[in-house]
C-alpha positions, -999 to 999 in steps of 0.1 A, spaced: 177 557 -10 168 558 26 190 528 33 219 543 14 217 575 34 207 557 67 176 578 72 141 568 82 115 563 55 80 551 49 62 539 18 24 539 17 -1 525 -7 -35 542 -10 -61 521 -27 -84 537 -52 -108 510 -65 -145 518 -64 -164 499 -37 -186 480 -62 -157 469 -83 -137 459 -52 -167 439 -38 -171 421 -71 -134 412 -72 -135 400 -36 -165 379 -42 -150 364 -74 -116 359 -57 -99 381 -83 -85 409 -60 -50 404 -74 -63 411 -109 -74 446 -100 -51 472 -117 -27 489 -94 -1 516 -96 19 516 -129 -7 496 -147 -22 512 -177 -56 501 -163 -51 519 -130 -78 546 -127 -85 554 -90 -117 569 -79 -106 605 -73 -131 612 -45 -123 602 -18 -90 586 -28 -70 618 -34 -82 635 -2 -76 603 19 -41 600 4 -32 636 11 -46 635 46 -26 603 53 6 618 41 1 650 61 -7 631 93 24 609 88 47 639 81 32 658 110 40 631 134 77 633 123 79 671 120 59 682 151 76 688 184 74 658 207 57 679 234 34 709 230 36 737 255 1 753 259 17 785 272 36 792 239 4 801 220 
């Protein structure tokens, strides 16, 4: 839609695989077999995945929405 409307956009992926499962898949060379979004086997580790994803989105949105310069006298 962003291209159709000629507006900036961003698409982010936030991983949610547990560190042990990820390490095993990396060791076995099966990282591509780990379930991802839209897979019925996708079950992210909620903590810290959800918090990290939300903080990432807020930081990205803040960089677009915040004024380019901050005037310290306006507080």
